[in-house]
Rosetta silent file (secondary structure, phi, psi, omega in degrees, C-alpha in Angstrom):
SEQUENCE: XXXXXXXXXXXXXXXXXXXXXXXXXXXXXXXXXXXXXXXXXXXXXXXXXXXXXXXXXXXXXXXXXXXXXXXXXXXXXXXXXXXXXXXXXXXXXXXXXXXXXXXXXXXXXXXXXXXXXXXXXXXXXXXXXXXXXXXXXXXXXXXXXXXXXXXXXXXXXX
SCORE:     score description
SCORE:     0.000 S_00000001
   1 L     0.000  148.731  179.239    8.345    3.952   24.012 S_00000001
   2 L  -109.564   40.068 -175.321   10.549    5.510   26.664 S_00000001
   3 L   -67.513  131.512  177.491   13.535    3.316   26.390 S_00000001
   4 L    57.860   30.065  178.924   16.634    4.806   27.995 S_00000001
   5 L   -95.288  117.318 -171.253   15.020    8.145   28.604 S_00000001
   6 L  -114.588  145.643  177.140   16.522    9.445   31.890 S_00000001
   7 L    76.795  173.770 -177.383   15.658   12.160   34.307 S_00000001
   8 L  -115.527  128.425 -178.925   12.724   14.584   34.507 S_00000001
   9 L   -81.424  -29.235  178.089   12.580   17.573   32.074 S_00000001
  10 L    60.139   17.853  176.555    9.864   19.351   34.140 S_00000001
  11 L    67.953   25.969 -176.070    8.836   21.409   31.149 S_00000001
  12 L  -132.351  158.175  172.315   11.872   23.702   31.457 S_00000001
  13 L   -74.905  177.629 -169.410   15.136   24.323   29.663 S_00000001
  14 H   -66.493  -43.740 -176.351   18.349   23.028   31.165 S_00000001
  15 H   -69.009  -42.818  175.556   19.382   26.202   33.100 S_00000001
  16 H   -57.261  -49.077  178.671   15.839   26.793   34.467 S_00000001
  17 H   -54.912  -48.629 -177.649   15.597   23.146   35.504 S_00000001
  18 H   -61.185  -48.259  179.553   18.972   23.234   37.240 S_00000001
  19 H   -60.223  -39.823  178.147   18.078   26.376   39.186 S_00000001
  20 H   -62.095  -45.798  179.992   14.706   24.977   40.200 S_00000001
  21 H   -63.039  -40.739  175.070   16.307   21.745   41.456 S_00000001
  22 H   -58.662  -50.075 -177.351   18.985   23.698   43.375 S_00000001
  23 H   -64.108  -42.854 -177.949   16.413   25.851   45.000 S_00000001
  24 H   -63.827  -42.967  175.919   14.130   22.932   45.943 S_00000001
  25 H   -64.275  -39.950  179.396   17.065   20.976   47.498 S_00000001
  26 H   -63.669  -45.375 -172.337   18.224   24.016   49.444 S_00000001
  27 H   -71.365  -35.429  178.129   14.718   24.600   50.759 S_00000001
  28 H   -64.919  -33.677  179.314   14.165   20.897   51.663 S_00000001
  29 H   -80.282  -24.733  176.943   17.318   20.828   53.671 S_00000001
  30 H   -78.879  -36.191 -170.676   16.593   24.158   55.393 S_00000001
  31 H  -105.970   -8.826  179.378   12.937   23.416   56.318 S_00000001
  32 L    72.171  -17.902  178.993   12.954   19.570   56.636 S_00000001
  33 E  -154.461  138.497  174.635    9.728   19.496   54.589 S_00000001
  34 E  -132.289  149.482  179.642    8.513   21.089   51.352 S_00000001
  35 E  -110.641  118.151 -173.357    5.201   21.022   49.635 S_00000001
  36 E  -151.284 -177.068  179.432    5.622   20.617   45.845 S_00000001
  37 E   -77.640  161.410 -178.913    4.301   18.440   42.907 S_00000001
  38 H   -63.251  -38.864 -175.444    4.928   14.765   42.973 S_00000001
  39 H   -67.324  -41.971  179.931    7.035   14.888   39.836 S_00000001
  40 H   -67.851  -36.102  176.003    9.312   17.612   41.303 S_00000001
  41 H   -63.725  -40.605  177.276    9.561   15.621   44.625 S_00000001
  42 H   -66.528  -36.522 -179.799   10.619   12.527   42.679 S_00000001
  43 H   -64.825  -38.502 -174.715   13.145   14.648   40.764 S_00000001
  44 H   -92.820  -15.319 -179.777   14.847   16.105   43.815 S_00000001
  45 H   -54.148  -49.454  177.892   14.775   13.088   46.032 S_00000001
  46 H   -62.763  -31.475  178.600   18.068   11.580   44.711 S_00000001
  47 H   -68.488  -46.910  176.506   19.722   15.053   44.922 S_00000001
  48 H   -56.363  -43.011 -173.520   18.629   15.562   48.527 S_00000001
  49 H   -74.936  -32.950 -177.548   19.940   12.104   49.510 S_00000001
  50 H   -67.068  -40.150  176.605   23.245   12.803   47.632 S_00000001
  51 H   -65.146  -40.730  173.737   23.630   16.048   49.696 S_00000001
  52 H   -63.601  -39.011  175.981   22.966   14.241   52.954 S_00000001
  53 H   -61.661  -41.943  174.822   25.589   11.664   52.044 S_00000001
  54 H   -61.477  -37.895  178.471   28.086   14.484   51.407 S_00000001
  55 H   -66.746  -32.920  178.372   27.134   15.881   54.852 S_00000001
  56 H   -72.978  -31.664  177.205   27.813   12.528   56.493 S_00000001
  57 H   -59.504  -48.781  172.014   31.256   12.464   54.828 S_00000001
  58 L    77.789   -0.605  179.878   32.033   15.810   56.616 S_00000001
  59 L   -70.234  166.282  177.749   35.213   16.500   54.755 S_00000001
  60 H   -61.499  -43.064  179.341   36.291   19.944   53.494 S_00000001
  61 H   -62.811  -37.292  177.932   35.910   18.714   49.920 S_00000001
  62 H   -64.732  -40.874  179.142   32.381   17.465   50.612 S_00000001
  63 H   -63.935  -35.948  178.660   31.509   20.884   52.109 S_00000001
  64 H   -71.552  -39.546  175.180   32.815   22.612   48.994 S_00000001
  65 H   -57.068  -41.641  179.788   30.873   20.297   46.786 S_00000001
  66 H   -70.858  -35.943  178.601   27.743   21.063   48.744 S_00000001
  67 H   -65.228  -34.278 -176.826   28.472   24.826   48.677 S_00000001
  68 H   -74.294  -23.286  175.106   28.816   24.581   44.836 S_00000001
  69 H   -92.920  -49.048 -175.673   25.277   23.043   44.547 S_00000001
  70 L   -73.340  157.635 -169.830   23.235   24.540   47.282 S_00000001
  71 L   -88.422  -28.033 -173.897   22.167   28.169   47.123 S_00000001
  72 L  -126.181  138.841  175.246   22.890   29.486   50.577 S_00000001
  73 H   -65.452  -22.091  171.896   25.838   28.896   52.939 S_00000001
  74 H   -62.558  -42.562 -178.410   23.426   28.724   55.905 S_00000001
  75 H   -70.067  -30.800  176.017   21.766   25.714   54.457 S_00000001
  76 H   -67.738  -40.085  177.846   25.091   24.042   53.954 S_00000001
  77 H   -62.997  -40.622  178.673   25.997   24.703   57.643 S_00000001
  78 H   -63.467  -41.607  176.938   22.658   23.249   58.685 S_00000001
  79 H   -51.596  -53.875 -172.666   23.281   20.252   56.475 S_00000001
  80 H   -75.565  -33.937 -174.343   26.635   19.453   58.073 S_00000001
  81 H   -88.249  -35.257 -176.775   25.730   20.366   61.654 S_00000001
  82 H  -118.987  -42.337 -176.735   22.202   19.064   62.202 S_00000001
  83 H   -70.396  -52.532 -174.339   20.825   17.178   59.282 S_00000001
  84 H   -67.915  -37.850  179.591   23.622   14.791   58.399 S_00000001
  85 H   -66.675  -19.487  174.739   24.448   13.663   62.024 S_00000001
  86 H   -62.897  -29.201 -174.117   20.747   12.627   62.332 S_00000001
  87 L  -112.351   27.383 -178.717   21.427    9.881   59.710 S_00000001
  88 L   -62.203  -31.181 -175.763   24.845    8.670   60.948 S_00000001
  89 L   -95.821    2.938 -172.861   23.558    5.114   61.433 S_00000001
  90 L  -111.725  136.079  178.872   21.445    4.962   58.283 S_00000001
  91 L  -108.173   82.167 -178.864   22.583    3.963   54.845 S_00000001
  92 L    84.560  174.506 -178.005   20.333    5.854   52.465 S_00000001
  93 L    68.874   50.537 -178.012   16.621    6.371   52.386 S_00000001
  94 L   -87.738  -10.759 -169.517   16.595    9.703   54.124 S_00000001
  95 E  -119.679  158.091  171.190   13.466   11.124   52.487 S_00000001
  96 E  -136.392  140.551  170.709    9.702   10.334   52.223 S_00000001
  97 E  -107.215  122.034 -178.497    7.232   11.485   49.699 S_00000001
  98 E  -116.423  117.204 -178.884    3.668   11.872   51.106 S_00000001
  99 E   -75.650  139.450 -175.863    1.021   12.587   48.533 S_00000001
 100 E  -120.212   11.245  178.195   -1.495   15.249   49.614 S_00000001
 101 E   103.576 -166.549 -172.937   -4.019   15.295   46.770 S_00000001
 102 E   -99.788  145.869  175.574   -4.643   17.537   43.819 S_00000001
 103 L   -74.438  145.215 -172.859   -3.959   21.264   43.626 S_00000001
 104 L   -62.415  -46.174 -172.336   -7.029   23.431   43.332 S_00000001
 105 L   -66.596  -51.763 -171.641   -5.900   25.523   40.302 S_00000001
 106 L  -125.972    6.768 -179.566   -4.659   22.960   37.833 S_00000001
 107 L    58.587   30.692  171.712   -5.255   19.592   39.541 S_00000001
 108 L   -68.293  143.331  171.869   -1.563   18.729   39.732 S_00000001
 109 E   -71.122  124.652 -179.964   -0.744   15.922   42.165 S_00000001
 110 E  -104.817  157.060 -179.956    0.846   17.526   45.218 S_00000001
 111 E  -155.047  157.588  164.341    3.147   15.961   47.848 S_00000001
 112 E   -95.218  129.757  165.419    5.365   16.697   50.762 S_00000001
 113 E  -100.326  120.680 -178.699    8.940   15.693   50.486 S_00000001
 114 E  -130.571  152.962  176.755   10.182   15.362   54.080 S_00000001
 115 E   -81.771  133.806  174.258   13.279   14.244   55.810 S_00000001
 116 L   -62.997  142.983  176.474   12.865   11.166   57.984 S_00000001
 117 L    80.618    4.116  178.658   13.396   11.796   61.707 S_00000001
 118 L  -101.014   14.537 -174.422   12.522   15.445   61.526 S_00000001
 119 H   -66.841  -37.131  178.752    9.023   14.971   62.941 S_00000001
 120 H   -62.282  -46.084  176.953   10.021   16.222   66.370 S_00000001
 121 H   -59.604  -44.216  179.641   11.509   19.389   64.960 S_00000001
 122 H   -60.411  -44.733  179.565    8.469   19.929   62.705 S_00000001
 123 H   -60.165  -40.133  179.590    6.095   19.442   65.678 S_00000001
 124 H   -65.049  -38.834  173.990    7.985   22.048   67.644 S_00000001
 125 H   -62.279  -42.741 -178.869    7.747   24.538   64.750 S_00000001
 126 H   -62.972  -41.523 -178.419    4.024   23.850   64.534 S_00000001
 127 H   -61.101  -47.314  179.561    3.553   24.416   68.297 S_00000001
 128 H   -55.368  -45.467 -177.446    5.426   27.798   68.088 S_00000001
 129 H   -64.439  -37.250  178.347    3.206   28.860   65.204 S_00000001
 130 H   -66.836  -42.173  170.748    0.104   27.879   67.098 S_00000001
 131 H   -52.228  -51.386  177.428    1.256   29.835   70.108 S_00000001
 132 H   -58.048  -41.978  177.492    1.942   32.897   68.034 S_00000001
 133 H   -67.519  -34.925 -179.052   -1.491   32.599   66.354 S_00000001
 134 H   -70.515  -39.926  177.650   -3.207   32.308   69.727 S_00000001
 135 H   -64.515  -33.600  179.891   -1.397   35.435   71.083 S_00000001
 136 H   -70.678  -39.294  178.282   -2.376   37.414   67.982 S_00000001
 137 H   -59.586  -47.475 -179.847   -5.933   36.227   68.379 S_00000001
 138 H   -66.268  -39.818  179.127   -6.007   37.348   72.063 S_00000001
 139 H   -64.740  -44.571  175.008   -4.436   40.722   71.194 S_00000001
 140 H   -56.675  -44.838  175.755   -7.076   41.245   68.465 S_00000001
 141 H   -59.484  -40.349  175.711   -9.889   40.411   70.931 S_00000001
 142 H   -62.642  -44.535  177.257   -8.420   42.950   73.367 S_00000001
 143 H   -60.868  -42.498  175.388   -8.317   45.622   70.732 S_00000001
 144 H   -59.176  -45.229 -177.544  -11.923   44.903   69.783 S_00000001
 145 H   -61.968  -44.891 -177.414  -13.063   45.140   73.384 S_00000001
 146 H   -62.449  -43.998 -178.072  -11.137   48.419   73.890 S_00000001
 147 H   -64.127  -43.055 -177.814  -12.643   49.823   70.679 S_00000001
 148 H   -69.434  -34.130  175.973  -16.196   48.876   71.595 S_00000001
 149 H   -69.809  -34.625  175.701  -15.727   50.343   75.101 S_00000001
 150 H   -67.471  -38.849  178.999  -14.391   53.576   73.624 S_00000001
 151 H   -69.204  -32.387  176.777  -17.369   53.716   71.259 S_00000001
 152 H   -65.317  -42.439  177.238  -19.727   53.055   74.173 S_00000001
 153 H   -64.157  -40.907  177.710  -18.208   55.980   76.045 S_00000001
 154 H   -65.236  -38.094 -178.630  -18.458   58.241   73.041 S_00000001
 155 H   -71.570  -31.519  176.244  -22.177   57.459   72.443 S_00000001
 156 H   -69.418  -29.338 -176.803  -22.931   58.075   76.116 S_00000001
 157 H   -77.959  -20.061 -174.927  -21.321   61.450   76.125 S_00000001
 158 L   -84.771    0.000    0.000  -23.410   62.830   73.220 S_00000001
């Protein structure tokens, strides 16, 4: 029986688990979406929501509490300037867990933990990545054409 068993151990000792959760919370607030196991997503969900609530408070004390927990000052700045104002009218429920299937290597259930309302920002990032990928592809094609043209000239000279 699991009576009164609280929290997720995640197969780690206390310090390792704390570091893992801090890193995941920092990444989730920096990138708006992270891909992790379902169990880790469920473990960090309340922590992410607590950080957003601190961000909505906006006081110096709340900022110091967030700095004490999160790993980078840049992520705290992003929390207080962009993430928390997004949820000014919302009382909790800032995250969503979307299951994505099993991982290839060990069949662990995987999921995205994403912040609600960040879809527009995530779509913009995806578009930028697609544009960069397209430019690289075009550059690669140009290099191939130049290389084949140079080889054609070399074979004709011999």
